[in-house]
C-alpha positions as CSV (number, residue, x, y, z in Angstrom):
1,X,221.1,25.9,-145.5
2,X,222.1,28.4,-142.6
3,X,224.8,31.2,-143.3
4,X,227.6,30.7,-142.1
5,X,228.8,34.0,-139.2
6,X,232.2,35.0,-137.9
7,X,232.2,37.6,-134.9
8,X,235.2,40.1,-134.0
9,X,236.2,42.4,-131.0
10,X,234.1,45.2,-131.4
11,X,235.9,48.5,-132.7
12,X,235.1,52.4,-131.8
13,X,234.6,52.8,-135.1
14,X,232.4,50.3,-134.4
15,X,229.9,52.4,-131.6
16,X,227.7,54.1,-134.7
17,X,226.3,51.2,-135.7
18,X,226.3,49.6,-132.6
19,X,223.9,52.2,-131.2
20,X,221.7,51.8,-134.3
21,X,221.2,48.2,-133.6
22,X,219.8,49.2,-130.1
23,X,218.2,51.9,-131.5
24,X,216.3,50.0,-133.9
25,X,214.6,48.1,-130.8
26,X,213.4,51.2,-128.8
27,X,210.0,51.3,-130.4
28,X,209.2,47.9,-130.3
29,X,209.3,47.9,-126.1
30,X,210.2,44.0,-126.7
31,X,213.8,44.4,-125.9
32,X,215.3,47.2,-124.0
33,X,213.9,49.2,-121.1
34,X,214.9,52.5,-122.2
35,X,212.0,54.8,-123.7
36,X,214.0,56.8,-125.7
37,X,216.6,56.5,-128.2
38,X,220.5,56.9,-126.7
39,X,223.4,58.5,-127.9
40,X,226.7,57.3,-129.5
41,X,228.6,59.8,-126.7
42,X,226.3,57.8,-124.1
43,X,227.7,54.5,-124.6
44,X,230.7,55.7,-124.6
45,X,232.0,54.3,-121.3
46,X,230.0,50.9,-121.4
47,X,231.8,50.4,-124.6
48,X,235.1,51.0,-122.8
49,X,234.0,48.5,-120.0
50,X,234.2,46.1,-122.3
51,X,237.2,44.6,-123.0
52,X,238.4,41.3,-124.5
53,X,239.8,39.6,-121.8
54,X,236.9,39.9,-119.1
55,X,234.1,41.1,-121.1
56,X,234.1,41.2,-124.9
57,X,231.5,42.9,-126.7
58,X,231.6,41.3,-130.3
59,X,230.3,42.4,-133.3
60,X,229.2,40.7,-137.0
61,X,229.8,42.1,-140.0
62,X,228.5,41.4,-143.7
63,X,229.7,41.2,-147.1
64,X,230.2,44.3,-147.4
65,X,231.5,45.4,-143.6
66,X,228.1,46.6,-142.2
67,X,227.5,45.5,-138.7
68,X,224.6,42.6,-138.7
69,X,224.5,42.1,-134.9
70,X,226.7,42.5,-131.8
71,X,227.0,40.4,-128.3
72,X,228.1,41.7,-124.8
73,X,229.3,40.2,-122.1
74,X,228.3,42.6,-119.0
75,X,229.1,42.7,-115.4
76,X,226.1,41.4,-113.3
77,X,226.0,43.6,-110.2
78,X,229.9,44.9,-110.3
79,X,230.8,43.1,-106.9
80,X,233.6,41.0,-107.0
81,X,231.9,37.9,-105.6
82,X,229.7,38.0,-108.6
83,X,233.0,38.2,-111.0
84,X,232.3,34.7,-112.4
85,X,228.7,36.0,-113.8
86,X,228.3,37.7,-116.9
87,X,224.4,39.2,-118.5
88,X,224.2,38.6,-121.9
89,X,222.7,41.0,-124.4
90,X,222.5,40.5,-128.1
91,X,221.2,42.6,-130.4
92,X,220.3,42.4,-134.6
93,X,220.1,44.6,-137.5
94,X,216.0,44.4,-138.3
95,X,217.0,42.1,-142.1
96,X,219.4,39.8,-139.8
97,X,216.4,38.9,-137.2
98,X,215.0,34.8,-137.7
99,X,218.4,34.3,-139.8
100,X,220.1,31.9,-136.9
101,X,222.3,34.7,-136.4
102,X,221.2,35.2,-132.4
103,X,221.8,31.3,-132.3
104,X,225.3,31.6,-133.6
105,X,226.0,34.4,-131.3
106,X,224.2,32.5,-128.5
107,X,226.4,29.8,-128.9
108,X,229.7,31.3,-129.2
109,X,229.2,32.9,-126.2
110,X,228.5,30.2,-124.3
111,X,231.7,28.1,-126.2
112,X,233.8,31.0,-124.9
113,X,232.4,32.0,-121.2
114,X,235.3,29.6,-119.5
115,X,238.0,31.3,-121.4
116,X,237.3,34.8,-119.5
117,X,236.3,32.6,-116.2
118,X,232.5,33.2,-116.6
119,X,230.8,29.9,-115.0
120,X,227.1,31.5,-114.8
121,X,225.4,33.0,-117.8
122,X,222.4,35.2,-117.8
123,X,219.6,36.7,-119.8
124,X,217.4,39.5,-118.8
125,X,214.4,39.4,-121.3
126,X,210.8,41.0,-121.3
127,X,208.3,38.6,-120.5
128,X,206.3,39.4,-123.7
129,X,209.8,38.4,-126.1
130,X,209.1,35.2,-126.7
131,X,211.3,35.1,-129.3
132,X,214.6,35.8,-127.4
133,X,212.7,33.6,-124.6
134,X,212.8,30.7,-127.0
135,X,216.2,32.0,-127.7
136,X,217.4,31.2,-124.9
137,X,215.6,28.2,-123.8
138,X,216.1,26.4,-127.0
139,X,220.1,26.8,-125.4
140,X,218.7,24.6,-121.9
141,X,218.9,28.4,-120.2
142,X,216.2,28.3,-117.3
143,X,214.1,30.4,-115.9
144,X,216.1,31.5,-112.6
145,X,213.5,34.6,-111.9
146,X,209.9,35.8,-112.9
147,X,209.9,39.6,-111.9
148,X,206.5,40.6,-112.3
149,X,205.5,44.1,-113.7
150,X,208.6,45.7,-112.8
151,X,208.8,47.6,-116.0
152,X,206.0,50.4,-117.4
153,X,206.4,50.9,-121.1
154,X,204.0,53.3,-121.8
155,X,201.9,52.5,-119.1
156,X,201.6,48.7,-119.6
157,X,203.8,46.8,-117.0
158,X,205.8,44.0,-118.2
159,X,207.7,40.8,-116.5
160,X,211.1,40.9,-116.3
161,X,212.5,37.2,-116.6
162,X,216.0,36.5,-116.2
163,X,217.5,33.3,-117.5
164,X,220.5,31.4,-116.6
165,X,222.9,28.9,-117.2
166,X,226.1,27.1,-115.6
167,X,228.6,26.5,-118.3
168,X,231.3,24.6,-116.7
């Protein structure tokens, strides 16, 4: 039986937990192109760029109030003509991976996108991150670009796959 999740708009006091979850993925070299952990301070501008009415940042809380995961809608390319396109990022606490939280967040994002005038969703995923690629593919995202060997992680060149989906 799948657990019922709920999300809410992130608050500034959530930022340390958001960064903590993000940093927990750095060492795996599976999820982010950052090669060293980031600071909360370095993410302040990023946090404030996420506005509920255009580019929300969501968190999911556990029963004790701990942040279990987060999803962000981010601008694609930063030019006005691309305002209907958003990049999705999903990060989950280690204890919540493979428990349906990623599916929940992606499903909610797809349903919510038209409310913020987003018609196209993108996911930027490393080619060796099979679980994330499978997640997006299970929601009928298609591979729109394959950028071979564009990332160098500890001397290993990695592909970046861009998944896309029209939602209107």
